[in-house]
N, C-alpha and C positions, 0 to 999 in steps of 0.2 A: 434022271434023262436026258437018253444016247443022243447026237449031234444031228443021227438020222430021223429016231423021231421027234425031235425039236422042230424038224424040219420038214416030216409031215403035219404037224401041227398047222406051220405056218400058211403051209400051203393050204391048209383044209378052209382056216380063218379066212385066209384072201379070196379064195376060191369064192366062199357064202358073201361075202364083204360085196363082193362084185359082180352077183345074183344079186343081194339085194337093194342096191344101187340104185335112184332114178335113174329114170334116160335122159340127159341130156340132151340137147336137140344138137341138132346136127346139118350142118347146110349140104343142103341137093340140089339149089338149082341159084336161077339169079336170071332180070333183065332189068332195063335199060331201054326209055321210051324217052326223046326228046318234044315235046308237041311246041308245032308255030303259038304264039297269041303276041295280039299288037292295042298296049294300053290294061288298064289296073284285072287284074285275076280273081278271079273267084275259084277258092280251093278246095274240096272238098280230100280228107283222107281219112279212114278209117281201118284200122285191122283189126282181128282178134286177138290174134297176139304174136307180140315185137313190137320192137321199137321203132320211131318215128323221129326225127332228124329233116327242121326245114332251116336255110338259110335263103337271102338272094343271089342270085347269078343275076343274069342276061335278064337285061330289058323284054327279050324276044322273045322269049321259051324258056317251057317250063320242061327242067329235066328231074324227068324219074329213075333214083337208081335201087334196085328189090335185091335182097335176099329173101331165099324162101331155105325151111328150115324144119326139119321132123323132128319130133322126141320120141313118141312109144307107139308105134305103129307098123305093118311092115314095110321094109324098109324100097319091097320090090316094087310094091301097092306104090306109095311112098312116091319114087320115083318116077314112077307114071305121072302119078298125079300132079306133082312138077314141072315133065315137061309138057302138060298139057297150059299150067298155068301160066308157064314160058312164052311157049306160042297165045294163047288170049289174055296176055293178062285184066285187070280187073281194072281195065282206066275208060273213062270215056269222056270226051270233050265236045262240044254244043258253045263254039265262037271261044273266049275267056274265061269261061266255063270250067272245070277240069274236076271231075271227080274219080278217087279212087276208092272201092266198095270194099268191103268187110265182104271176106266168104263167106257161105251161107249152111253149104251144101251138107249133110252128115258125115261123109265122107275127112272135110275139110278141120274138122274141128283137132287132128290132129297135126295140122300146117302151120303154121306159123309164115310171116311173112311181116318181114324191118323194110321201112323205107327210107333214101337219103334224097334229100329235094331241094334240087335248086329253081329257084321261083323269081319272076320281079321284086323289084321289096315292097313296087307297087299293091301286092297281094293281102285281099280279104281272108280270113288262114281258119279253117275248123276243123280240126283235127280229134279223132278219138280212139281208144286204143280200150280194147278188153282185159288185155293184161299186157306190162310193157311201159318201158319212160318213154316222154317226150322232148325233147331237145328243139326249140325253137329260139330262133337272133335273126335279126337286123332285116323283122316283115312291119313297114308303115304303115296298116291297115289293122283292122283291128282283127287279134286273133283269140278265138278259143279255141281250151287245150283240155282236154278229159282222159281221164284213164279210172279204170276199176280198182287196178293194183299197180302200181310204180311210180315213179317220181318225176314232177312237171319240172323242167326251168327254160324259161324264157326270160329272154332279155335284149335289148336298145331296140326297143318296139317305137314306134310311134303315135299311134294309140291306144283305145280300150281292152285289159285283156283280162278276161273269165279261166280261169283257173280251176280242176274239179281234179281231185285223187278221191278212190274208197280208201286206199292205204299208199301214202308216202308222202315223201317230203313236195312242200312247192318253194321254189327260188325263183325271184323275179328280180330285174337287177334292172334298172334304168328305163322304164316304161314311163311315156307323156301323156297317155288316158287314164281312164280310170281302173279302178283294180281290185276283181273281183276274185277273191279266192280262199276256198272249201279243202278241205280235208279233214273225211271222217277218223282213219287212222295216222298223228305226223305233222312236222313241225311247218313251219311257216317261218320265208323273212323276205326280205324285203331293202333294195336298196336303190337308193336313188328316187325314191315313187313321186312323183310329182302334180296330182289329182289326187281326189276321192281313194279312197281306200278302206274295201270292206274285208276285212278277211275272220274265219271263222274255225275252228280246231274241235274236235269231241276227246283226239284225246294227244295234246303234245305244246311245245313250243312256240310264242311267235316273237322273232326279234324283226325289227324295222329299225334301218338307217335314212336317219330324214339328210334332205339336204339341205346344209347349211346354214342356206341364207333367208330359208323358206319360214313362212308359219304354214300352223295346223292349225283345228281343233282337235280332242282327241278325246274317244270314249273308249280306255281298254278298262273288263273284265275278267273274269275269271275264275269259277268254281272252286278247285284248288288251284292252289300256288299264287306266285304274286304278282305285282305292276311294277315295274320298276322304269321310271324317266329320267333321261339324261339332262333335257338341256330343261333351262328356266321355263316354268307351266306359270296360269296364272288358272288355279283352281276355282272352279264354278260349284261345285258337290261340296258345301262344309264340312260336313260330316265326311266327307272323301275316307277310305280308309286303300290298306293294299292290295284288295280283292275290286276296288273298283273306282276308275279313277275319272274325272272328267273337268277339263280344263278347256285353255288356249297357250300356243305353243307360238311365241314372238310375237304377238298380236292375234294371232287366231291367222286361218286360210279354207283349206276343203277341208274336211272331214276325214278320217281317221279314224274309224268304230270295229275294232278289235275285240273278239272275241274266243276264249278257250275255257273245256270244261276241266281239265285238268292237265295241267302245267302255265311253267308263268308267259308274261308277256315283258317285252324291253323294249322300248325307244329311246333309242340314243340321237 
């Protein structure tokens, strides 16, 4: 095969791959808003497609930075829609209650908005994404984080945490309140969880690193996989096996209730 013929074939294959490749999101706009507050905040964030990141900031304001992206829509129409969103963001405020709404109009299904938010530490947070991950840290009020597809990471929270994902992993670190974590497909990892823990996964493992000086009650079971426990445990079920373990770690305490359909459970 001649060099020219090889080059022609390479260019042809490259062109085919270019047109067959999925359209990746392109950033086409952004907006910033600063909302004055006084006292504890009630914050609701929802987006159809996009990442949500929330961290503590000033005690007197909520700062929102948003990135607008488009994947497979006509660029001209998408750019016009982005300008409309920039001029009129889906944000509403009533005192210390702030809502960031999901776009529901038909054309907006091709638009994704990712949010980076700074809010007072004393915030009650509810965050929802249809497709996209969530990262939440340093919030001292209750946190509810849910996504249809994407990873959820929550750390340094001073109250209860409820985390759900249809497909994706969940990571929880330094949570003082009660934890409820559910994933249809994905693993759950917890480190330094200090109160009751309920963890469910349809397919994926569960790994928990307990505070070294605290006692817990444990009920861990798996349909396909093994349960392993590092700390000394006083067993409550005489016929215990590696698929279903009940017992008390360091004399007992808050309940750790873990189950997985397919995957192992490891408690350290």
